[in-house]
C-alpha positions as CSV (number, residue, x, y, z in Angstrom):
1,M,-0.1,0.1,-0.2
2,A,2.9,2.2,0.8
3,H,4.0,1.8,-2.7
4,W,0.6,3.0,-4.0
5,F,0.9,6.2,-2.3
6,S,3.9,6.6,-3.8
7,I,2.9,6.4,-7.4
8,V,0.1,8.7,-6.8
9,N,2.5,11.7,-5.2
10,I,5.0,10.9,-8.2
11,S,8.3,12.9,-7.0
12,S,9.9,13.4,-10.7
13,A,8.9,13.1,-14.1
14,I,12.3,13.0,-16.2
15,F,12.5,12.6,-20.2
16,D,14.5,10.0,-21.1
17,R,14.6,10.0,-24.9
18,S,12.4,9.5,-28.3
19,A,13.0,6.3,-30.1
20,P,11.9,5.9,-33.7
21,D,12.4,2.2,-33.4
22,L,12.6,-1.1,-31.1
23,D,16.3,-1.1,-31.4
24,S,16.7,2.5,-30.2
25,C,14.6,2.0,-26.7
26,P,15.9,2.3,-23.4
27,D,17.2,-0.3,-21.6
28,E,14.8,-3.1,-19.9
29,S,15.7,-2.4,-16.7
30,L,12.6,-0.6,-15.5
31,P,8.9,-1.3,-15.7
32,E,7.0,0.5,-18.4
33,F,3.5,1.5,-18.9
34,A,2.1,2.5,-22.2
35,F,-0.5,5.1,-23.4
36,I,-2.1,5.1,-27.1
37,G,-4.9,5.9,-28.6
38,R,-6.4,7.4,-31.8
39,S,-5.0,10.5,-32.8
40,N,-6.9,13.6,-31.1
41,V,-8.0,10.9,-28.2
42,G,-6.8,13.7,-25.6
43,K,-3.6,11.7,-24.6
44,S,-1.3,14.3,-23.7
45,S,-3.4,16.2,-21.8
46,L,-4.3,12.8,-19.7
47,L,-0.5,12.1,-19.2
48,N,0.1,15.8,-18.4
49,M,-3.0,15.2,-16.0
50,L,-1.2,11.8,-14.5
51,A,2.0,13.0,-14.0
52,G,0.9,16.2,-12.3
53,K,3.4,17.9,-14.8
54,G,2.1,20.7,-17.2
55,I,4.8,19.7,-19.8
56,L,5.2,16.1,-19.9
57,A,3.3,15.7,-23.0
58,R,3.3,18.7,-25.4
59,V,-0.6,19.5,-26.2
60,S,-0.9,19.9,-30.3
61,T,-3.9,21.0,-32.0
62,T,-2.6,18.8,-34.9
63,P,-3.9,15.1,-35.0
64,G,-0.8,12.7,-35.0
65,F,1.7,15.1,-33.8
66,T,3.4,12.5,-31.4
67,K,5.4,10.3,-33.8
68,L,8.1,9.0,-31.7
69,I,7.9,6.3,-28.8
70,N,8.5,8.7,-25.9
71,F,10.3,7.5,-22.5
72,F,9.8,9.3,-19.3
73,T,11.6,7.8,-16.2
74,M,8.9,8.3,-13.1
75,S,9.9,8.9,-9.6
76,K,13.4,7.0,-10.8
77,T,11.4,3.8,-10.3
78,W,9.2,3.0,-13.7
79,R,8.7,4.6,-17.0
80,L,6.0,6.0,-18.8
81,V,5.8,5.5,-22.7
82,D,3.8,7.9,-25.2
83,L,3.3,5.9,-28.0
84,P,2.1,7.4,-31.6
85,G,-1.3,7.4,-31.9
86,Y,-2.8,5.2,-34.8
87,G,-5.3,6.4,-37.2
88,F,-4.9,9.8,-38.9
89,A,-1.2,11.1,-38.8
90,A,0.3,14.1,-40.0
91,G,3.1,13.6,-43.1
92,A,3.2,10.8,-45.9
93,K,1.6,7.8,-45.7
94,Q,4.7,5.9,-46.1
95,E,6.0,7.9,-42.7
96,S,2.8,7.0,-41.1
97,A,3.2,3.2,-41.8
98,R,6.6,3.2,-40.7
99,F,5.7,4.5,-37.1
100,N,2.9,1.8,-36.9
101,K,5.0,-0.9,-37.5
102,A,7.6,0.4,-34.9
103,V,4.6,0.5,-32.3
104,A,3.5,-2.9,-33.3
105,R,7.2,-4.3,-32.6
106,Y,7.4,-2.4,-29.3
107,L,3.7,-3.6,-28.4
108,K,4.8,-7.5,-29.5
109,H,8.2,-7.5,-28.2
110,R,9.3,-4.9,-25.3
111,P,10.1,-7.6,-22.4
112,N,9.4,-5.0,-19.9
113,L,6.2,-3.6,-21.1
114,C,4.0,-4.3,-18.4
115,C,0.4,-2.8,-19.1
116,V,-1.1,-0.9,-22.0
117,F,-3.3,1.9,-21.3
118,A,-5.8,1.9,-24.5
119,L,-7.6,5.4,-24.9
120,L,-10.8,6.0,-26.2
121,D,-12.9,9.2,-26.1
122,S,-16.1,8.6,-24.3
123,G,-18.0,11.0,-26.6
124,L,-17.9,9.1,-30.0
125,V,-19.8,6.0,-30.9
126,P,-17.8,3.0,-30.9
127,Q,-15.2,3.6,-33.8
128,E,-14.1,0.7,-36.0
129,I,-10.6,1.6,-35.8
130,D,-10.6,1.6,-31.9
131,L,-12.2,-2.1,-32.3
132,E,-9.4,-3.2,-34.7
133,F,-6.8,-2.0,-32.6
134,V,-8.5,-3.5,-29.3
135,E,-8.9,-6.6,-31.4
136,W,-5.0,-6.4,-32.5
137,L,-4.1,-6.3,-28.7
138,T,-6.0,-9.2,-27.6
139,R,-5.0,-11.3,-30.6
140,N,-1.3,-10.8,-29.4
141,S,-1.6,-11.0,-26.0
142,V,-0.4,-7.4,-24.8
143,P,-1.8,-6.8,-21.5
144,F,-3.9,-3.6,-21.5
145,V,-6.7,-2.0,-19.7
146,L,-9.4,0.4,-21.2
147,V,-9.6,4.3,-20.6
148,F,-12.2,6.2,-22.0
149,T,-11.2,9.7,-21.9
150,K,-13.1,13.3,-21.9
151,T,-16.1,12.4,-19.6
152,D,-16.3,16.1,-18.5
153,R,-17.7,16.9,-22.2
154,G,-21.3,16.2,-23.1
155,T,-23.6,14.6,-21.0
156,P,-22.7,11.5,-18.7
157,E,-25.8,9.9,-20.1
158,E,-24.1,9.9,-23.4
159,A,-20.5,9.0,-22.5
160,E,-22.2,5.9,-20.7
161,A,-24.0,4.9,-23.4
162,N,-21.1,4.8,-25.9
163,I,-18.8,3.1,-23.0
164,A,-21.7,0.5,-23.0
165,A,-21.9,0.2,-26.8
166,F,-18.2,0.2,-27.0
167,T,-18.0,-3.0,-24.7
168,A,-21.3,-4.8,-25.8
169,R,-18.8,-4.7,-29.2
170,I,-16.2,-6.7,-27.7
171,A,-18.0,-8.6,-25.3
172,G,-17.8,-11.9,-27.1
173,W,-14.1,-11.7,-27.4
174,F,-13.3,-12.4,-23.6
175,E,-14.4,-14.9,-20.7
176,Q,-14.0,-11.8,-18.5
177,L,-13.8,-7.8,-19.9
178,P,-10.6,-5.7,-19.7
179,E,-10.4,-3.3,-16.9
180,I,-12.5,-0.1,-17.5
181,F,-11.7,3.7,-16.3
182,R,-13.5,6.6,-16.9
183,C,-11.4,9.8,-17.0
184,S,-10.8,13.4,-17.7
185,A,-7.9,15.3,-17.8
186,T,-9.9,18.6,-16.9
187,T,-11.3,17.4,-13.5
188,A,-8.6,14.8,-12.9
189,Q,-11.1,12.4,-12.8
190,G,-9.5,8.6,-13.2
191,R,-6.2,9.5,-12.0
192,S,-6.0,7.8,-9.1
193,E,-7.5,4.8,-10.4
194,L,-4.9,4.6,-13.2
195,L,-1.9,5.3,-11.2
196,G,-3.5,2.7,-8.7
197,V,-3.2,0.2,-11.7
198,I,0.9,1.1,-12.2
199,G,1.1,0.6,-8.1
200,A,-0.5,-2.8,-8.0
201,T,1.5,-3.9,-11.0
202,L,4.6,-2.6,-9.3
203,D,3.9,-4.3,-6.0
204,A,3.3,-7.5,-7.8
205,I,6.9,-8.0,-9.1
206,P,8.7,-10.1,-6.8
207,K,11.0,-8.4,-4.5
208,E,14.0,-10.1,-5.3
209,T,13.1,-9.4,-9.0
210,K,12.5,-5.5,-8.4
211,P,14.4,-3.8,-11.2
212,T,17.4,-1.6,-10.8
213,P,18.7,1.1,-13.4
214,A,21.2,-0.8,-15.4
215,T,24.5,0.2,-16.4
216,A,25.6,-2.0,-19.1
217,A,24.6,-2.2,-22.6
218,P,21.5,-4.0,-23.2
219,L,21.6,-7.6,-24.8
220,P,19.9,-8.3,-28.1
221,L,16.1,-8.5,-28.0
222,E,16.4,-13.0,-28.5
223,E,18.7,-13.2,-25.7
224,V,16.4,-10.9,-23.1
225,E,14.4,-12.5,-20.4
226,P,11.7,-10.7,-18.9
227,P,13.0,-10.2,-15.3
228,F,9.3,-10.2,-13.7
229,S,5.8,-11.6,-14.4
230,M,4.4,-9.2,-17.0
231,K,1.0,-9.1,-14.9
232,V,-1.4,-6.2,-14.2
233,R,-4.3,-6.1,-12.2
234,A,-6.8,-8.2,-13.7
235,G,-4.6,-10.8,-14.3
236,I,-4.1,-10.4,-18.2
237,Q,-0.4,-11.8,-18.6
238,R,1.6,-11.4,-22.1
239,E,2.4,-15.0,-22.5
240,E,-1.3,-15.9,-22.3
241,N,-4.2,-14.2,-22.2
242,P,-6.9,-16.6,-20.1
243,R,-9.7,-13.8,-20.8
244,V,-9.6,-14.3,-24.6
245,K,-12.5,-15.9,-25.5
246,K,-11.6,-17.1,-29.1
247,K,-8.9,-16.9,-31.4
248,L,-8.9,-13.4,-33.6
249,K,-8.4,-12.5,-37.1
250,G,-7.0,-9.6,-38.9
251,A,-5.3,-8.0,-41.1
252,R,-4.1,-4.2,-39.7
253,P,-0.6,-4.4,-38.9
254,W,-0.5,-1.9,-36.4
């Protein structure tokens, strides 16, 4: 429980680097929690709200502004990862495809990725691109939770109707639905709940395998073994997702 309180009261948020691909990412010594969503879902505002910092992630009016994988070291114990949004991105289609491939490799092969926070706009009816992305996460056994953003906009009834419609579309994919959170960067709704997921995950890491900052060069990806179990509070793990009801198929590479 003490760890959870320390997560909520983030002592520092330090930018580490922007990586264009998996090979350029930092070493795997710290647990990572990644945030991703459709362009213009309000990701940057949400990240700033979570960190309690005004400049953690740049807020832009241009959809697809984030083009690289951005790493922030939080309280010297874990990393917040800001992933490029899917969907519309400013720039050529070839450039957009390259970033999608880099994100897919990160999500599938990053050994210290503990959980993905999949952001969805609560003000919209289910979007096919969001459904396809959640399907991709499920099919590839990537641990994730669903975060519905912008709950302060519109009416609560509209937001709940959209959330219910989305969960109804994906319910057949699971024995048990992923965890669902409601958030607002304006009112700070959901901050403690999302940080609670991170805190609980860190607390679940066995003491003897708690990560420490590495000083040596990282091993090649194929030689790296995850130093701790990739689990989140609801019981998803990267190796096998027991909640998946049936094998899913899809063509979008992300």
